[in-house]
N, C-alpha and C positions, 0 to 999 in steps of 0.2 A: 367244934362249936355246936352246942345243942340248940334246938329251936327256941327254947326259953331264953337262953342267953342272947340269941340273935334278936328276938323280939324286944328284949330289954335294951339292947344297943340302939335299935332303930326306933324304940318307943312306940311300937305298934302291938296289936294283939297277935298271938301266935298263929291264929287262923285268919289273919287279915287278908283282904282281897289283894290280887296282884297289883292293881292300881295304887292301893294304899301303901304297899311295900315299896313300890318304885318311887312314889311321891316322897315318902319318908327318907328313902336313900338319897334322892336328888337334893332334898332340902339340907340334909346333914352333910353331904359331900360338898355342897356350896359353902356351908358354914365353916367347914374344915379348911377351906382354901384361903382364909384371911389371916392366918396366924403369922405368916412370914417365915416360918421354919419349914423348909422343904422336906427334910427328913421326917419330921413329926407329921406333916400333912400327908406325906405318902403312906406312912404307917397307919394313920387314922383312916385314910380312904381305903386302904387294904382291908382293915377290920370291917369297915362298912360294907365293902364288897362281899366279904365272907359271910357277913350277917344276911345280906340280901340273897345270896345264893342259897344259904341254908334254909331261909324261910320259903323261897320259891320252890326248892326241892321238896321240902316238907309239905307244901301246899299241893304239889303234883301227886305226891304219894297218897295224901289224904283223899284227893279227888279220885284217883285211880281205885283206891280201896272201896270208896263209897259207890263208885259206878259199878264195879264188879259185884258188890253186894246187892245193889238194886237189880241189876240184870239177872243175877242168879235167882233172886227172890221172885221176879216176874216170870222167869222161865219155869219156876216151880209152881207158879200160880198162887203165890202167897200175897202178892201185892198187885193192884191194878196198874196197867200201863197208862199214864196220864194222857199222853199225846196221841196214842193209837199208832205211833210209828216206832219201828224197831230201833234200838240203840246200836251204836257201833259195836260190832262183834257179836250181836245177838242173832241167833238163827231162829227166825219166826216161821219161815215157810215149812210146811209139813207135806208129806206125800199126798198126792191128789189122785182120786180114782179116775181112771180113763181107760181107753182101749189099749194103752201101752203099759208095760210093767214099770211104771215110773218109780224112781228112787226119790229120796228127799231132795227137793230143789236146792241148788247150791247157793242161790243169791242170799246175801246177808242183809240187804237193804230192801227186799221186796217181801210183801205178804204172800200167802199161799195163793190168793186169787190173782195177784199181779203176776206171779210166777207161771200160773196156768195160762193166763192170757198170752204171755211171752212165748210159751211153748207152742200154743195153738197158732199164733201169728207166724212164727218162724216156719212151722210145718206148712202152713198155707202158702207162704211165699215160695218155699221150695217146690210145692206141688204146681203152682202157677208157672214157675220157671221150667219145670219138666214139660208141661203141656206146650208152652211156647217154643221150647227147644226142639220139639218133635215136628213143628210145622215145616221146617226146611226139608224134612224127609218126603213131603208130599209135593212141594213146588219150590224150585230153587229161588224164585223171586221173593219168597218169604224168609230168606236168610237173615235180613235185618231183625225180623221178629224173633228168630231163633237165637241170634246174638243177645238180644234183650233178655230172653229167657235164661241164657247162660249167666248173664249179669245178675239176675234175680237169685239164681242158685248160689252164686258166689256170695251175695249179700246174706243169704240165709245161713251159709257156712260161717260167716263172720259173726252173725248174731248168736250162734250156739257155741262159739269157740270157748273152750275151757269149762264147759258144763258137763253134767253127768250123762247117764244112760237114759233109757226110756224113750220118750218122744224126741228127745234131743238126738239120740242115735238114729231114729227114724228119719229125722230131718237131714242128717248128714248123708244117709244112704240115698234118699231121694235126690238130694242136691248133686251128689257125685254121679249118679245115673244120668241126671239132666245134663251135666257138664260133658260127660263122655259122649253121650248120644248127640249133643249139639255140635261138639267138635268133629265127630265122625261125619255128621251131615254136612258140615261146612267143607271138610276135605273132599267129600264125594261131589258136592256141587262145584267146587273149584275144578276138580278133574273133569266133570261133565262139561263145564264151559270151555275148558282148554281143549278137550277133544272135539267139541263142536266147532271151535274156531279153526283148529287144525284140519278138520274134515272139510271145512268150507274153502280152504285154500287149495 
């Protein structure tokens, strides 16, 4: 069944909205149920269903084609982006100059500025985690602070999970160093306390 035939059956425009298509289908399906001939009713409802599916499928194809065309045009700089927000599947983030050899940001729904802020914040979180995780090396009573630093480092790792190189790689390196040093400090402090208790006996 072609879209033109389906539109004629449901008596709607070929490019009608989804609500109009569904409303026309519902109206005609209800009207088909009053004939008393079950076989005829079933056949007519089946035709209406086929028409509805054909028009909805055609509508989705048209929308997909139009969206891809608009996104491609905006990416090429031929048309302005009306809302200032990236469309689904549109890669707007561009490489940003920084102290790290950043590649193109991977986010599809963030602008270049938003992506840079995310990189910087993730790295700062990892750096704070590293500083806090080192505190237990100086005094065992600061172990809770060190554990908090390990938690921050794990959070930073989660924030950059699945992203590319550059500052994201730097964040991963700092986070793992923080976690390893924090765990070593914790193990050392536990052994220190155990030895102290044992020596006291």
